[in-house]
C-alpha positions in Angstrom: -65.7 23.9 -32.8 -63.0 24.6 -30.3 -59.9 22.6 -29.7 -59.1 20.5 -26.6 -59.1 22.3 -23.3 -55.8 23.0 -21.5 -55.6 20.6 -18.6 -54.0 23.2 -16.3 -56.8 25.7 -17.0 -59.4 23.0 -16.3 -57.7 21.9 -13.0 -57.4 25.6 -11.9 -61.2 25.9 -12.0 -61.4 23.4 -9.1 -59.1 25.6 -7.0 -62.0 28.1 -7.1 -64.3 25.8 -5.1 -64.1 26.6 -1.4 -62.6 23.7 0.6 -61.9 21.6 -2.5 -58.5 20.0 -3.0 -58.4 17.9 -6.1 -55.9 15.0 -6.0 -53.9 15.8 -9.2 -50.7 14.3 -10.5 -48.9 17.3 -9.0 -50.4 16.6 -5.6 -49.6 12.9 -6.0 -46.0 13.7 -6.6 -45.9 16.1 -3.7 -47.5 13.7 -1.3 -45.8 10.5 -2.4 -43.9 9.9 0.9 -46.8 11.1 3.1 -49.0 8.6 1.3 -46.4 5.8 1.6 -46.1 6.5 5.3 -49.9 6.3 5.7 -50.0 3.0 3.7 -47.3 1.6 6.0 -49.8 1.7 8.8 -51.6 -1.2 7.2 -49.1 -3.5 9.0 -49.7 -4.0 12.7 -46.0 -3.8 13.6 -45.8 -0.4 11.9 -48.8 0.9 13.7 -47.3 -0.2 17.0 -44.0 1.4 16.2 -45.7 4.6 15.1 -47.9 4.9 18.2 -44.9 4.2 20.5 -42.9 7.1 19.1 -44.6 9.1 16.3 -41.8 11.5 15.7 -39.1 8.8 15.4 -41.3 6.8 13.0 -42.0 9.9 10.9 -38.3 10.7 10.7 -37.8 7.4 8.9 -39.8 8.9 5.9 -38.8 11.6 3.4 -41.5 13.9 4.7 -41.4 17.7 4.8 -41.5 19.3 8.2 -45.0 20.6 7.3 -46.2 17.1 6.6 -44.7 15.8 9.8 -46.3 18.6 11.8 -49.7 17.9 10.1 -49.5 14.2 11.0 -48.6 14.9 14.6 -51.4 17.4 14.9 -53.8 15.1 13.0 -54.6 18.1 10.8 -56.1 16.2 7.8 -56.7 19.4 5.8 -53.0 20.3 6.2 -52.0 16.7 5.2 -54.1 17.0 2.0 -52.5 20.3 1.3 -49.2 18.5 1.6 -50.3 16.0 -1.1 -52.0 13.4 1.1 -54.8 11.4 -0.3 -57.8 10.9 2.0 -58.0 7.2 1.2 -54.4 6.6 2.2 -54.8 8.9 5.2 -57.6 6.8 6.4 -55.0 4.4 7.6 -53.9 7.0 10.0 -57.3 7.7 11.5 -57.9 4.0 11.6 -54.7 3.6 13.6 -56.1 6.2 16.0 -59.3 4.1 16.1 -61.3 7.0 14.6 -64.0 6.7 11.9 -64.1 8.3 8.5 -67.0 10.3 9.9 -64.8 11.6 12.7 -62.1 12.6 10.3 -64.6 14.3 7.9 -66.1 16.2 10.8 -62.7 17.4 11.9 -61.9 18.6 8.4 -65.1 20.7 8.4 -64.6 22.1 11.9 -67.4 20.0 13.4 -67.6 17.2 15.9 -68.4 13.7 14.6 -71.9 14.1 16.0 -72.4 17.5 14.3 -71.1 16.2 11.0 -73.4 13.2 11.2 -76.4 15.4 12.0 -75.6 17.7 9.1 -75.3 14.8 6.6 -78.5 13.2 7.9 -80.3 16.6 7.2 -79.1 16.6 3.6 -75.5 17.9 3.8 -74.0 21.4 3.8 -75.9 24.1 1.9 -74.2 25.1 -1.4 -74.7 28.8 -0.5 -71.3 30.4 -0.4 -69.6 27.1 -1.4 -69.4 27.5 -5.1 -66.7 30.0 -5.9 -63.9 31.6 -3.9 -63.7 34.4 -6.5 -67.5 35.1 -6.4 -67.4 35.1 -2.5 -64.6 37.6 -2.6 -66.3 39.8 -5.1 -69.6 39.7 -3.1 -67.6 40.7 0.1 -66.0 43.5 -1.8 -69.4 44.7 -3.0 -70.7 44.6 0.5 -67.8 46.7 1.7 -68.4 49.3 -1.0 -72.1 49.5 -0.1 -71.4 50.0 3.6 -69.0 52.9 3.1 
């Protein structure tokens, strides 16, 4: 019988799944202020202030330059990389009067309509989506075979 798994090794396995960003304690600490900003948008007066001058409102928060740039660009993947939690970030796309479906589509490089159609057809194929390492190894094998 083996002992308990190392939590860091376990969490590292998720980093091998393409497009997956697990909201770990480390990410929660990293994104604390980004998520606090997003939650502030629950109040109408904050949404109004933010939309009137996004940069000035963001400057009131202890955000990294990268987090501020991601918010201004509405780059949800970059916000998640900065520690944002999608459920908190939903306050931002709701402020923009966008749906969760719109945000999910933008995160996958699709329009809202393309994303909805893909999901209605059963979602994205798991082919090529299981392992970054395996994909790299397969590409390396293809390169060797073609030379």
